N, C-alpha and C positions, 0 to 999 in steps of 0.2 A: 422656465425650460431650466431642464438640469443639466448641471456642468458638468465639463469632464474631467477627471480626476488620472494624474498621471502620477506613480511613484518615483523616486529615485533617489541613491543612497549608495556608501563604499565600503570596502570589504578586502581583509587580507588574514590569513591564518586564521578563519573560523572558529576551526578543529582544537587547534594549537592552543587558543586563548578560551577556548570554549564559552563561545556567544552562541545564543539561542538565535543563531541568524536562519537556519530552514523556518523557524516560527515568524520571524520577521519577515521573512521574503513571504512567507504563506499571507500574512495579513495585507501587505502591500500589492501582489499579485493577485487577493480577493475585492480590496478594496478599490482597487483602480483599474483602468481598463488596460493600459501599459506599465512598465516598469522598466528602471535601466538602472543597471549599478556600474562602479566604477570597481573591477574586482585587482584586484595587486596581485603581483608576484607570489603565489604563495607557498610554503613549504611543505603542506599537507595536502589532502584530498579535497579539499574545499571548491576547487573548480569544477570535480564532476558532478559536487551534491548541488552546486549553483546552476549546473545545465541541464538539470531536472526540470525546471522550473518553466511552467509556459507565460507567454508575454513578457516574458523577462531579457533584455536587450544587456548582452555583456560588452562591457568595452574593458577589455585588457590592458592592465597598466605595468610600468616599473615604475616603483618608488624611487624617488628623488630622497637618498637618503643624507643629500648634504643640507636638507632642510631640517635636519634631527637637530630640538634642542631651539627652534627657533619659534616659541611660542604655541606649537603644535599648527603651523603651515601644512605640516603635508596632509593633513588632515582636511580642512579644509581648499586646497587642490583639489585632493580627489575626489570632493564632493562635489566642486565645478565643473569637473571634466564630468561627470554622470551628470548636471545637471546642463552643461550646455551639447552634450548628444540630445538630450531630451528636448531642448526648446530646438535643436536644429531640425529635428521632425514635426515639432508640434509647437508654433505659436500661439493658438491659445489654448485656455481651459488653465486648471490650476495645477502647480507640481504638490503632492506629498510627500513629505521627506522624515523618514525614519534613519536612524542610527542601528547598525545590527544588534544591538542589546535593547531595543526600545520596542515596546507594540502598542497597539491600539485594539479595545475589545471589539468585538463582533457588535457588542447589542449597542455602541456607540457609532456603529458607520451612518446610519440615519441623522443623527444627531450632527455629525461631522458635515454630512454634505448639506444639511438645511443651515448649518454654523457660515461654510464658506460663500452658499445664494445669498445668505444674509450680508454677508460680508462684502460681495460684488456689488448687490444693490445699496450698499453704504457708499460705495467709492471706497474700499478697502484695495490694500494689494497683498495684503499679509494676514495670517490667521493664527495667534497664538493660542497654546495648548497648555492648561496647570500639566503638575508632575505630580507622580508617584512613584517617590525612589526607593525600591527596594532594597533594606539593609541586611546583608548576611544569610538573609533567609527568606521565606515568600511569604512572612508572617508579621513582619514588619517595616516601617517607612521611616526614611530621615526627615528630618522637620527642622534641621539646625541651620544657621544662618549661612554656611557656605554652599546649602543645595540650593540649588536653582528654583524657585518656584513655577516659574512658566517659560515658554519660549516659543520664536516663532517655527513653526512647522508645516505651514501649508504659506503658498508663494501662486503671487499671479505671474505665468509664464510670460504674458508681455511687458512684464515690469523689468525695472534694471538691478532687481532684489538679487544678492548673490551671497554664497557661503563665506565668514570671515575666520581669522583667528584659528583657534581649536577646531572651528565647527560646531561650536556650540548652539551659535545663534545665524543669525543673516545680517547683510547691512543694505541701505539702499532701500527700505521699506518709507511709505510715504504717511500709511495710515494703516493702523495695526486695529484687528477687531480679535475680543477677549473670548474666546470658549472656555465653557466652562464641562468638556470632554478633558478626560487625564491621558497623557501619554504614561503606557509604564516602562519604567525603566529596571533592567535586571541585569546592570553592569557590575553591582557588587556582588550577586548571587550567582556564585561558580564554584568552580573545582577549588579547593580554597589553594592549591601551588599554582595552579592556571590564573586566580586570579590576582596572586602576588605577583607572578610574572607579566600580567598586563599592566599592574600597577606601575610595576618597574619602566616597562616598556613608554607607558603615557608619559610620566617624571619626565622621561629621556627625550621625548617628540618635543616636550613644552620647554624643559629647563637646560641649560648649557650643561655641558658634562662634567668641567670643573665643579658646578655648585648639586651635583646629584644627592648626594649623602646629605648635604643641607636640607633639602626640598622632600628627601626622603622623610628625614628626622622631622621635619614639620608637620608633613602629612600624615604621620602616623599617630601624633600627639593630638591630631584636629580629630581623628577617626577615632578615636578612643574615649573621645567626648561628645560623640556623636549622639544627640537627643531623635527619641524614636516614640513611634505611637503604635497601637498596636492594627495590621490590618488582617479583616477574616472575611474581605468580601469578594466578588468574582474576579476571578483570573481570566484572562483570553482563556478559549475551550481547549485551540492548539498548546498550551502550554501544562494541560495536567498530567503526562505523562511527565513531563519533566521536573515537578514540581514532586509530585510521588515518589520522582527515583531520588532526589533529594532528604526524602523524607519527613518533606513539610507537609500542611494541612492544605490540600486543595480547596475540601467545603467541609465547615463543623455540622454535627449532626444536628437534628434540630431539636431547640428547646419544647418543653412543653407549654409554657405560657411566657408570655413576655408583656410585661406590663408599662405603659409609656404616660405619661402627664404631656398632652401635645397640645395648648390649648390654641397656637397659632395654628395648625393645622400643619406642619412642615411634611408628617408625612404622609404622600401624594398616593394614588393607585399603584406607580411602579414601582417604590419603595416597598409598599406595603405587602405585594407580591414576592419581593426577593427576599424579605426580613425571615429568615431558618427558625419559626419556630409553628409548633401543634395549633396554639390560639394568639392571638393579638389580641389584647385589652388596652383600648384607647381611655385612660382614666378622665375624667371631670374634674377630678379635684385631687391637687397634688397629696400625695401619699408617701408614706418612707418605702412602699415596696414598687414603687414607679419611679422609671429612670426620668430624668428629665432635664432639659438644655438650661434650665434656670438656676443661677448661685442658690445653694445651700448659705444660711449662717454661713458655718465654719470658712467655706470657699469665698465668701466674701472676706473677710477678716483675716485670709491667708493660712489659717490651720490645712486645711487641705487642699491639695492641687485641683485646678477646673482644669476642663480642656480648652487648649488655648484658640484663639479665634482664626489662625493661619498660620502657615509657617513660618519659624525665625528669621528671615531676610528681610530688611528692608523694604523690598522692591516688592514681597510679596501680596497679590489680593488676599483681602478677606474670604476667608471660605463660603459657601452658601449655607444657611440653614440647613438646609437639606443634609450638605455635606457633613457638616458637624454633630450632625443626627447619626449618621453612620458611624461616624467615630466613636459618640458616645455606644451606640450599641457594641462596636466591635471592642470597647472597651472593658465592657461588662461580660463578654465572651461572646456575643451573638453574632452569626454569621449572617450574610445577605447576599 
């Protein structure tokens, strides 16, 4: 039996800080039967836009500014307001949580439903998803240690799980299922001035006011050291206009021919169908013009960099071979 999914999120000043909130709400209200949003007292026309969505219950709130500087608790408080409203109406099923700069690709909807069903069968009360953190544009992702590689974004409604801290994750879970589906995090791809204003607000939410300058300088230094990998994979369909507005690549032109040495048959039918090439040749032997996940001699001795096996965070799960194959393709300018 298919489980019922319900969405929940929080938002304030969506236009002021250039959130892709319309796209996020489109995903939530398409994936889930009903969704709930804790909508803060905005200074723009966010309320009017939110009101256009069907199957979306709005809980209007006034943010408690006394929580500013207290570890970001104002964000988990607002998240829990939406979650409480959802649980009041629905005690069964699963809640899917997205912050309003996070999206899920439509192609992953069925896999998410299968993963949550498997989690239910295995006695899990939460599902953790991998992350793509887009950095400054829509065609590169951050992989440095400071970027979280996975987080819980689906919870069993009958559990005691709730949001905590700065609402990055949840607490109270007893058993977590690890999904290979990615959350698309666009929080650092915004209008430059609005991105800087949002970062300033976020620091003020988390750190005491008297320490603002110290943490702002620390964050700027960390961001300058951000390690990235190219991303030429698919974006959610609803992001197309926004990505083009930024002048970024939504989809690369097809290559004439792509040659890959794939002895372990990493490229399955699904990936093969997505590789943007007029011709795909799977090489039976390793050749110089064939892409390969296997290290070359120069890579083995460290003279040429090799694709990492995971994000740099110590808690990162290794990427699957299929995921690394996609990175290899993107690294060589091939879109999927």
